[in-house]
C-alpha positions in Angstrom: 163.0 139.8 -45.0 165.9 139.7 -47.9 168.0 138.0 -45.5 165.1 135.4 -44.8 164.4 134.8 -49.0 168.5 134.3 -49.3 168.3 131.7 -46.7 165.1 130.1 -47.4 166.2 129.4 -51.0 170.0 128.0 -49.6 167.9 125.7 -47.6 165.9 124.8 -50.4 169.3 123.8 -52.8 170.6 122.3 -49.9 167.8 119.7 -49.3 166.9 119.7 -52.9 170.1 119.8 -55.0 170.6 117.8 -58.2 170.7 114.4 -58.4 173.8 112.7 -59.8 173.4 110.0 -62.6 171.9 110.1 -65.7 168.1 109.8 -66.1 166.8 106.7 -67.9 165.6 107.1 -71.2 164.4 104.0 -73.1 166.6 102.7 -75.4 166.1 103.2 -79.3 166.0 100.2 -81.4 165.6 100.2 -85.0 162.9 98.4 -86.3 162.7 97.5 -90.2 160.8 99.4 -92.3 158.7 96.0 -93.7 157.9 92.8 -92.0 157.3 89.0 -93.4 153.3 89.2 -94.2 151.2 88.1 -96.9 150.6 91.1 -99.5 148.1 92.2 -99.5 147.8 92.8 -95.4 144.6 91.5 -94.0 142.9 94.3 -92.4 143.1 94.8 -88.6 140.2 93.6 -86.5 138.8 95.9 -83.9 139.4 93.8 -81.2 142.5 91.8 -80.3 143.1 88.4 -78.5 145.6 90.2 -76.1 142.6 92.6 -74.9 140.1 89.7 -73.9 140.3 88.6 -70.1 140.7 84.9 -69.5 137.2 84.2 -68.9 136.0 85.4 -72.1 138.9 83.5 -73.8 137.9 80.0 -72.2 134.0 79.3 -72.0 134.3 76.1 -70.0 133.0 76.9 -66.4 134.7 73.8 -64.9 137.9 75.7 -66.7 137.2 78.8 -64.9 136.6 77.5 -61.7 140.1 75.5 -61.9 141.7 78.9 -63.0 140.2 80.6 -60.2 141.4 77.8 -57.7 145.2 78.5 -59.2 145.1 81.9 -58.7 144.3 81.6 -55.3 146.5 78.4 -54.2 149.5 78.4 -56.3 152.6 78.3 -55.0 154.6 80.1 -57.7 152.0 82.7 -57.3 152.2 83.3 -53.8 155.9 83.5 -53.7 155.5 86.3 -56.6 152.8 88.3 -54.5 155.2 87.8 -51.2 157.9 89.4 -53.2 155.4 92.3 -54.3 155.1 92.8 -50.5 158.4 92.8 -50.0 159.4 95.2 -52.8 156.9 97.6 -51.4 158.4 97.4 -47.9 161.6 98.2 -49.1 160.3 101.2 -51.0 158.7 102.4 -47.8 161.9 102.3 -45.8 164.2 103.3 -48.5 161.9 106.5 -49.0 161.8 107.4 -45.3 165.4 108.3 -45.5 164.6 111.5 -47.2 162.9 112.5 -44.1 164.2 113.8 -41.2 163.2 111.2 -38.1 162.0 112.1 -34.9 161.8 111.2 -31.9 160.5 111.7 -28.0 162.1 110.0 -25.4 161.8 110.7 -21.2 163.2 109.5 -17.8 162.6 110.2 -14.5 164.8 108.6 -11.7 164.2 108.9 -7.9 167.4 108.0 -5.7 167.4 107.5 -1.7 170.6 107.3 -0.2 171.4 105.5 3.1 172.5 107.7 5.9 173.6 104.9 8.1 176.4 106.3 10.6 180.0 105.1 9.7 183.8 105.0 11.2 184.2 108.3 9.7 181.8 111.1 10.5 181.2 114.0 8.0 179.6 117.3 8.9 176.1 117.4 8.2 177.3 120.3 5.4 179.0 117.6 3.4 176.7 115.0 4.0 174.8 114.3 0.6 170.8 115.1 0.8 168.7 111.5 1.5 166.2 111.9 -1.6 167.5 112.7 -5.0 165.1 113.1 -8.1 165.7 113.6 -11.6 163.7 114.1 -14.8 164.5 114.4 -18.4 162.4 114.7 -21.3 164.1 115.4 -25.0 163.0 115.9 -28.2 165.1 113.7 -30.8 166.6 114.8 -34.4 167.9 111.4 -35.2 170.8 111.5 -38.0 169.0 113.1 -41.3 170.9 113.3 -44.0 170.7 116.5 -46.6 170.2 115.1 -49.8 172.3 117.2 -51.8 173.8 114.8 -54.1 170.5 113.1 -54.8 171.6 109.9 -53.2 168.7 109.4 -51.6 166.3 110.2 -54.1 168.4 107.9 -56.8 168.0 104.8 -54.3 164.3 105.5 -53.9 164.2 105.8 -58.1 165.5 102.0 -57.7 163.3 100.9 -55.2 160.3 102.1 -56.9 161.7 100.0 -60.2 162.3 97.1 -58.2 159.0 97.4 -57.0 157.2 97.6 -60.6 159.3 95.1 -61.8 158.0 92.7 -58.8 154.7 93.6 -60.0 155.4 92.9 -63.5 157.1 89.4 -62.5 153.8 89.2 -61.1 151.4 89.5 -63.8 153.5 87.2 -65.7 153.3 84.3 -63.2 149.7 84.9 -63.7 149.6 84.5 -67.5 151.8 81.3 -67.4 149.9 79.6 -64.7 146.6 80.4 -66.6 148.4 79.1 -69.7 149.4 76.0 -68.2 146.0 75.4 -66.0 144.3 76.0 -69.8 146.7 73.7 -71.8 146.8 70.8 -69.1 142.9 71.0 -69.0 142.5 71.0 -73.0 144.7 68.1 -73.3 143.3 66.0 -70.8 140.0 66.6 -72.6 141.6 65.6 -75.7 142.9 62.2 -73.6 139.1 61.9 -73.0 138.1 62.0 -76.5 140.9 59.4 -77.4 140.2 57.1 -75.1 136.6 57.3 -75.7 137.3 56.6 -79.4 140.0 53.7 -78.3 137.4 51.9 -76.0 134.5 52.1 -79.3 137.8 51.1 -81.4 138.2 48.0 -79.3 134.4 47.5 -79.3 134.0 47.4 -83.2 137.0 44.8 -83.5 135.7 42.5 -80.4 132.7 42.2 -82.9 134.5 41.5 -85.7 136.4 39.4 -84.1 133.3 36.9 -83.1 132.1 37.4 -86.3 135.4 36.2 -88.2 135.3 33.3 -85.3 131.8 32.5 -86.3 132.7 32.7 -90.2 136.0 30.4 -89.5 133.7 28.0 -87.7 131.8 27.8 -90.7 134.4 27.3 -93.4 134.3 30.4 -94.9 137.2 32.2 -93.3 140.8 30.9 -92.5 142.9 30.5 -89.7 144.8 33.6 -90.9 141.9 35.8 -90.7 141.1 34.8 -87.5 144.8 35.3 -86.0 144.8 39.2 -87.8 141.0 39.7 -85.9 142.5 38.9 -82.8 145.8 41.3 -83.7 143.6 43.9 -84.3 141.9 43.4 -80.7 145.1 43.2 -79.0 146.3 46.4 -80.5 143.5 48.4 -79.7 143.2 46.9 -76.3 147.2 48.2 -75.4 146.1 51.7 -76.2 143.6 52.2 -73.4 146.1 51.6 -70.4 148.3 54.2 -72.0 145.7 56.6 -72.2 144.6 56.1 -68.7 148.2 56.3 -67.8 148.2 59.5 -69.6 145.2 60.9 -68.2 146.1 60.1 -64.8 149.5 61.8 -64.9 147.8 65.2 -66.5 145.5 65.4 -64.0 148.1 65.3 -61.1 149.6 67.8 -63.1 146.7 70.4 -63.0 146.3 69.6 -59.1 149.8 70.4 -58.6 149.4 73.9 -60.5 146.5 74.4 -58.3 148.2 73.4 -55.1 146.4 70.1 -54.1 147.9 66.9 -53.7 147.2 64.3 -56.9 143.4 63.5 -57.8 140.6 64.0 -59.8 139.3 66.2 -61.9 136.4 67.2 -62.7 135.4 67.7 -66.2 133.3 69.9 -68.1 132.8 70.5 -71.5 133.7 68.1 -74.1 136.5 68.4 -76.2 134.5 68.4 -79.4 132.7 71.4 -77.5 135.6 73.3 -76.2 135.6 77.3 -78.1 138.9 77.8 -80.2 140.1 81.1 -79.3 140.2 84.0 -82.1 143.2 83.9 -84.7 145.8 86.5 -83.2 145.0 89.6 -86.0 147.9 90.9 -88.1 149.7 94.1 -87.0 153.2 95.4 -85.8 154.9 92.7 -83.4 156.5 95.5 -81.1 153.2 96.4 -80.1 152.6 93.3 -78.3 156.2 93.0 -77.2 155.3 96.1 -75.1 152.8 94.6 -73.4 154.5 91.4 -72.5 155.0 91.6 -68.6 158.1 90.1 -68.4 159.7 92.7 -70.9 158.5 95.4 -68.9 160.1 93.9 -66.0 163.1 93.7 -68.0 162.9 97.3 -68.4 162.2 98.3 -64.7 165.4 96.4 -63.7 167.1 98.4 -66.7 166.0 101.6 -65.1 167.0 100.3 -60.9 170.3 99.7 -62.4 170.4 103.4 -64.1 169.3 105.1 -60.8 171.7 102.6 -58.8 174.7 104.7 -61.1 173.6 107.5 -59.4 173.9 106.2 -55.9 177.3 105.2 -56.5 178.3 108.2 -57.9 177.4 110.4 -54.9 179.4 108.4 -52.7 183.0 110.5 -54.6 181.0 113.8 -52.3 180.9 114.3 -49.0 177.6 112.6 -46.7 176.0 115.8 -44.7 173.8 114.6 -42.0 172.1 116.5 -39.1 171.7 114.9 -35.4 170.2 117.0 -32.0 167.9 117.2 -29.4 165.7 119.6 -27.8 164.3 119.0 -24.1 164.6 119.9 -20.4 166.6 118.6 -17.3 165.6 118.9 -13.7 165.6 117.9 -10.3 162.2 118.4 -10.0 159.5 117.8 -12.5 157.3 121.2 -11.8 160.6 123.2 -13.2 161.6 120.7 -16.5 160.4 122.8 -18.9 161.2 126.0 -17.6 163.8 128.0 -19.2 167.0 127.5 -17.3 166.3 124.1 -17.3 166.5 123.9 -21.2 168.9 121.9 -23.1 169.6 121.3 -26.8 172.4 120.0 -29.1 173.2 120.4 -32.8 175.6 118.2 -34.2 176.6 118.4 -38.0 178.8 116.1 -39.5 180.4 115.8 -42.9 181.7 112.6 -44.4 184.1 112.4 -47.4 185.9 109.2 -48.3 189.4 109.6 -49.3 190.6 105.8 -49.5 188.5 103.1 -50.2 190.8 101.0 -52.6 189.4 101.5 -55.4 185.2 100.9 -54.5 183.9 103.4 -56.7 186.4 102.9 -59.7 184.0 100.7 -61.5 181.2 103.8 -61.8 184.0 106.3 -63.4 
């Protein structure tokens, strides 16, 4: 029993080992003792704008429909989602290297030889059998690396960090997309409001021009008054085409974010009816920075780079791999799994780099 315990302990040490390379620790950032802020500081609010969901910030139903359409069809977001799926698949593939790969194989061969007489006659004892059968079934242990130095575990750690980084990048794309759609839509409603004002201004100045024409006909107004009124009408008339052009460009920008072709945008609430988001409450700036997806993605990239140091350092040490098979071989299927027909093979292999032309000197 003691021998079995010792063997089990040694096997566990060989299979687990200690991972080379430094363990990740978040860098310490020295923060100032105080910040430039009004004195006294305003009282913190119970809820923060960062805690609200985008459909709780933007109340316009048409704007919410546009944002949902963008989240479903935007090409940049689709690319970010595909990158997350690729990183998840890479993690599964990398992690699978830590476990033995077992497979089953088998084959049956039936051979019939010709007994046609030739010029050279052999005795019957030397004549081969006309029918030959051959069967083989094996349980294969494909190459399994004993992760003593933690190379595979560090590689799995790096792949997991890459997956988390891709997920944070996806969140950053979502935040940017929602912000771009909302900004473009509110800018569109602002242009619509400006167009209404310009049309109302044009109508007012046209009425003023008609009045000036009547006064100039009656000898009350001068020709200079008439020309000034005409100039005001022309100035107001020129702003309308420019605003209409900006409106079409903004609509095309929104449809591009939606992954659609250029076209019109259905409006919702008027510009003056839009609810303004609440003010950002005063607080510790670093608390908001820790919630930004792009900063979290950068930290996960640092975690992956830190784990890859362990992968590189493990290349200095021998790589131990095991492979083999267990099965049976027989000329008859009925005796394929009998004791005398069993076959097995066990091949330990050790690989140690000796000269690599300074490939690993960068990690010393």
